[in-house]
ZAMARGU-4260 file (C-alpha; in steps of 0.2 Angstrom, whole numbers, plus 5000, padded with zeros to 4 digits):
<rodrens>
0) 5148/5077/5615 | 5151/5087/5599 | 5136/5098/5595 | 5135/5105/5577 | 5118/5112/5570
5) 5122/5106/5553 | 5129/5090/5556 | 5120/5084/5572 | 5126/5077/5589 | 5139/5065/5589
10) 5137/5050/5601 | 5150/5036/5599 | 5151/5032/5581 | 5134/5038/5578 | 5125/5055/5574
15) 5109/5061/5581 | 5100/5072/5570 | 5086/5081/5579 | 5070/5084/5567 | 5067/5102/5562
20) 5084/5107/5569 | 5097/5096/5560 | 5085/5090/5547 | 5074/5102/5537 | 5056/5097/5534
25) 5052/5094/5515 | 5034/5095/5511 | 5033/5084/5496 | 5043/5070/5504 | 5033/5072/5521
30) 5016/5070/5512 | 5022/5055/5502 | 5029/5047/5518 | 5013/5052/5528 | 5002/5040/5517
35) 5014/5028/5509 | 5025/5024/5524 | 5010/5024/5536 | 5000/5012/5524 | 5014/5000/5519
40) 5020/4998/5538 | 5002/4991/5541 | 5006/4976/5530 | 5013/4968/5546 | 4996/4969/5555
45) 4989/4954/5546 | 5005/4944/5551 | 5003/4950/5569 | 4985/4945/5569 | 4989/4928/5562
50) 5001/4926/5576 | 4986/4928/5588 | 4986/4946/5593 | 4970/4957/5591 | 4968/4971/5579
55) 4973/4984/5591 | 4988/4975/5597 | 4993/4971/5578 | 4993/4990/5575 | 5005/4992/5590
60) 5016/4980/5583 | 5017/4990/5568 | 5019/5006/5578 | 5034/4999/5587 | 5042/4993/5572
65) 5040/5010/5563 | 5047/5020/5578 | 5063/5009/5578 | 5065/5010/5559 | 5064/5028/5559
70) 5078/5029/5572 | 5090/5023/5559 | 5093/5040/5550 | 5087/5050/5565 | 5095/5043/5581
75) 5110/5033/5573 | 5113/5045/5558 | 5112/5031/5544 | 5111/5039/5527 | 5099/5024/5521
80) 5080/5024/5520 | 5077/5010/5531 | 5065/4996/5530 | 5062/4977/5533 | 5072/4963/5528
85) 5057/4960/5517 | 5063/4945/5507 | 5065/4935/5524 | 5046/4938/5527 | 5039/4924/5516
90) 5051/4911/5523 | 5046/4916/5541 | 5028/4914/5537 | 5031/4898/5529 | 5040/4892/5545
95) 5026/4896/5556 | 5013/4889/5544 | 5022/4872/5544 | 5020/4872/5563 | 5002/4877/5563
100) 5006/4893/5572 | 4999/4905/5559 | 4980/4902/5562 | 4976/4917/5572 | 4978/4908/5589
105) 4990/4916/5602 | 5003/4905/5608 | 5018/4909/5619 | 5028/4897/5608 | 5025/4908/5593
110) 5034/4923/5601 | 5047/4912/5609 | 5052/4907/5591 | 5051/4925/5586 | 5062/4930/5601
115) 5075/4917/5597 | 5076/4923/5579 | 5078/4941/5585 | 5091/4937/5598 | 5102/4927/5586
120) 5100/4939/5572 | 5105/4953/5584 | 5120/4944/5590 | 5126/4939/5572 | 5124/4957/5566
125) 5133/4965/5581 | 5147/4952/5581 | 5150/4954/5562 | 5149/4972/5563 | 5161/4974/5577
130) 5174/4962/5570 | 5171/4968/5551 | 5169/4949/5547 | 5152/4952/5538 | 5160/4957/5521
135) 5173/4943/5522 | 5160/4930/5525 | 5148/4936/5511 | 5162/4936/5498 | 5165/4917/5502
140) 5148/4912/5499 | 5146/4906/5481 | 5134/4915/5470 | 5124/4900/5466 | 5120/4897/5485
145) 5115/4916/5487 | 5104/4915/5472 | 5096/4899/5479 | 5092/4907/5495 | 5084/4923/5488
150) 5075/4913/5474 | 5068/4902/5488 | 5061/4918/5497 | 5053/4922/5480 | 5045/4904/5478
155) 5039/4905/5496 | 5030/4921/5493 | 5021/4916/5477 | 5017/4899/5485 | 5008/4908/5499
160) 4999/4920/5489 | 4993/4909/5474 | 4992/4892/5482 | 4993/4888/5501 | 4984/4904/5507
165) 4974/4909/5491 | 4958/4911/5500 | 4966/4923/5513 | 4975/4934/5500 | 4964/4933/5484
170) 4949/4922/5486 | 4940/4935/5498 | 4943/4950/5486 | 4949/4944/5469 | 4946/4960/5459
175) 4953/4971/5472 | 4969/4960/5474 | 4971/4959/5455 | 4969/4978/5453 | 4982/4982/5466
180) 4994/4968/5460 | 4993/4974/5442 | 4995/4993/5446 | 5009/4991/5459 | 5019/4979/5447
185) 5017/4991/5432 | 5023/5006/5442 | 5037/4997/5451 | 5044/4986/5437 | 5037/4990/5420
190) 5050/4997/5408 | 5038/5005/5396 | 5030/5014/5410 | 5046/5020/5417 | 5051/5026/5399
195) 5034/5034/5397 | 5035/5042/5414 | 5051/5051/5409 | 5042/5062/5397 | 5025/5063/5406
200) 5023/5073/5422 | 5007/5064/5428 | 5014/5046/5425 | 5030/5052/5434 | 5020/5058/5449
205) 5011/5041/5449 | 5027/5032/5448 | 5034/5041/5463 | 5020/5038/5474 | 5024/5020/5477
210) 5010/5008/5482 | 4998/5023/5485 | 4989/5023/5467 | 4986/5004/5468 | 4979/5006/5486
215) 4967/5020/5480 | 4961/5012/5464 | 4959/4995/5473 | 4950/5002/5488 | 4938/5012/5477
220) 4934/4998/5465 | 4933/4985/5479 | 4920/4996/5488 | 4909/4998/5473 | 4910/4979/5468
225) 4905/4974/5487 | 4922/4966/5491 | 4928/4979/5503 | 4917/4988/5516 | 4923/5003/5526
230) 4918/5008/5544 | 4927/5024/5546 | 4927/5031/5564 | 4933/5048/5570 | 4944/5051/5585
235) 4961/5046/5591 | 4969/5029/5593 | 4983/5025/5606 | 4992/5009/5601 | 4992/4997/5617
240) 5011/4995/5617 | 5011/4990/5635 | 4999/4975/5631 | 5009/4969/5617 | 5025/4970/5628
245) 5016/4959/5641 | 5011/4946/5628 | 5027/4945/5617 | 5043/4951/5625 | 5055/4938/5631
250) 5056/4949/5647 | 5038/4945/5651 | 5034/4928/5644 | 5052/4921/5647 | 5067/4917/5636
255) 5065/4904/5622 | 5070/4886/5625 | 5088/4881/5619 | 5081/4870/5606 | 5072/4885/5597
260) 5088/4893/5593 | 5094/4879/5583 | 5078/4878/5574 | 5078/4895/5568 | 5096/4897/5565
265) 5095/4893/5546 | 5082/4908/5544 | 5093/4919/5554 | 5107/4916/5543 | 5097/4918/5527
270) 5091/4935/5535 | 5108/4941/5537 | 5113/4936/5519 | 5098/4946/5513 | 5102/4961/5525
275) 5120/4962/5519 | 5113/4963/5501 | 5103/4978/5506 | 5118/4986/5513 | 5128/4984/5498
280) 5113/4990/5487 | 5110/5005/5498 | 5128/5010/5498 | 5130/5009/5479 | 5114/5020/5476
285) 5122/5033/5487 | 5139/5032/5478 | 5130/5034/5461 | 5121/5049/5468 | 5137/5056/5476
290) 5144/5060/5459 | 5130/5073/5456 | 5132/5080/5475 | 5150/5084/5479 | 5144/5097/5490
295) 5137/5085/5503 | 5149/5070/5506 | 5140/5055/5514 | 5149/5046/5527 | 5147/5028/5524
300) 5152/5015/5536 | 5146/4997/5535 | 5153/4992/5552 | 5143/5007/5559 | 5127/5002/5549
305) 5129/4984/5556 | 5129/4991/5574 | 5114/5003/5570 | 5103/4988/5564 | 5109/4977/5578
310) 5105/4990/5591 | 5087/4992/5584 | 5085/4973/5583 | 5090/4972/5602 | 5077/4985/5606
315) 5064/4977/5596 | 5068/4960/5605 | 5065/4968/5622 | 5049/4977/5618 | 5041/4966/5604
320) 5051/4952/5595 | 5045/4953/5577 | 5057/4947/5565 | 5062/4953/5551 | 5055/4971/5553
325) 5071/4979/5558 | 5082/4980/5542 | 5093/4992/5533 | 5085/4997/5517 | 5068/5001/5509
330) 5075/5000/5491 | 5061/5009/5482 | 5060/5024/5493 | 5079/5025/5495 | 5080/5027/5476
335) 5066/5040/5476 | 5075/5050/5489 | 5092/5049/5481 | 5085/5054/5464 | 5078/5070/5472
340) 5095/5073/5481 | 5105/5072/5465 | 5095/5086/5458 | 5104/5098/5469 | 5104/5107/5485
345) 5090/5119/5479 | 5079/5104/5479 | 5086/5095/5494 | 5100/5102/5504 | 5104/5086/5513
350) 5099/5068/5510 | 5094/5068/5528 | 5081/5081/5525 | 5073/5070/5513 | 5074/5053/5523
355) 5069/5062/5539 | 5054/5071/5531 | 5049/5054/5522 | 5050/5045/5538 | 5038/5058/5546
360) 5052/5066/5557 | 5052/5050/5568 | 5034/5050/5573 | 5022/5039/5563 | 5008/5051/5567
365) 4995/5041/5556 | 4994/5027/5569 | 4986/5039/5581 | 4972/5045/5569 | 4957/5033/5570
370) 4950/5038/5553 | 4966/5032/5544 | 4967/5016/5555 | 4949/5012/5551 | 4950/5016/5533
375) 4965/5005/5531 | 4959/4990/5541 | 4950/4981/5526 | 4965/4986/5515 | 4978/4978/5526
380) 4977/4960/5518 | 4979/4969/5501 | 4995/4978/5508 | 5003/4961/5514 | 4998/4953/5498
385) 5006/4966/5487 | 5021/4967/5498 | 5024/4948/5496 | 5021/4947/5478 | 5032/4963/5474
390) 5046/4955/5485 | 5044/4938/5476 | 5047/4948/5459 | 5061/4958/5466 | 5070/4943/5473
395) 5068/4933/5457 | 5077/4947/5447 | 5091/4948/5459 | 5092/4929/5460 | 5093/4926/5441
400) 5105/4940/5440 | 5118/4931/5451 | 5120/4916/5441 | 5127/4914/5423 | 5132/4895/5421
405) 5119/4881/5418 | 5127/4873/5434 | 5124/4888/5444 | 5106/4890/5438 | 5103/4871/5443
410) 5110/4873/5460 | 5101/4889/5463 | 5084/4880/5458 | 5087/4865/5469 | 5092/4875/5483
415) 5077/4887/5482 | 5065/4872/5481 | 5072/4865/5497 | 5073/4882/5506 | 5055/4886/5502
420) 5046/4869/5503 | 5057/4858/5514 | 5068/4865/5527 | 5080/4880/5526 | 5094/4869/5534
425) 5092/4856/5521 | 5092/4869/5507 | 5108/4877/5513 | 5118/4861/5515 | 5112/4854/5499
430) 5116/4870/5490 | 5134/4870/5498 | 5137/4851/5493 | 5131/4855/5475 | 5142/4870/5473
435) 5157/4859/5478 | 5152/4845/5467 | 5146/4855/5450 | 5156/4871/5450 | 5173/4871/5444
440) 5181/4883/5457 | 5198/4879/5464 | 5196/4894/5476 | 5179/4887/5483 | 5187/4870/5485
445) 5202/4878/5494 | 5190/4888/5506 | 5180/4872/5510 | 5194/4860/5512
</rodrens>
């Protein structure tokens, strides 16, 4: 092994960076990550509880996912702020809702399906990463089909929040949910807000805090109007990881039936398409920032990134299969960190200092603090709701930017409807057929034939 204090410890194609030795602690990023990363990670708890786990087990699921996510920059040396394959989440939830498996009842079948998703996802990522075929395959897929899949994720998210599961997300706390959705949408997407924040220090700070301002305001207002009640307790909490392993791991409950792999395959393919989009986005953000920081040349390797995410998914599958929590990019946080990195070495000597500090140096310590856990408990459904809505808005922007012609827009919409409301298999097949029939593309016809 090659050991260098500044660069980390090389192991194979990866680089281990030990916190506080190869990564400098930055107070600002640490404090933001302490609250924002901790609170946002708990958005997965309501999903785990809908799968039949109790509150403590759901927190352990989030803890496991967070530890694996932080290993991306720390253990594998990836220069991306990692996150979930978030746009796949509404489609996964819709899949389980269609089977009646999203009602809070524990079923081994639920985790067999999740294991099948994770096993296939891991295999595809590692195969395409090792062979380098990922980029080739993505380039062959028509933009209209990509747009339809991403728009389908947006439609599924909006449908769950505002129609099929309205009572769960909005009906129980309408004022709080409207407040958090409004604030987070403005701070995330509003062009007037961003323009004002450029010349206003207070607004700039609010914008840099991600979802936190929305959480605070919604929590306070919700408490005073009687929608939210808190039972904050003192002490420490220890996530029951062993219990989760015994109830969810394929090594404990057995491998999924063969038929499950075929059922979930379309979701896995969609997950990979979304993951590759995150790879591309993250890399382009770094390349843009690199112009301002020639002093730190960032080593970018898409194949290595594939293998990093693949290994994380493999570990997640063994401990607790929870697709799609092991992805490549948390776009909003990645942008915030890179923007700070661009300001110079006196602000952030290395991009890994920023990422490592934001991800709490690899230890999501708030999961052990009972006051934080009990404070967040009534806010978790708000966290999931705002995550789905912001995901839907972001997916809509991306999907619409991919298509230009009327024929492509039509294909995108039809594909999205079938992906979101029928069967992802049907959506993909119909989208491909429509691309061949409606788009005048000799190259596409040659590829398909």
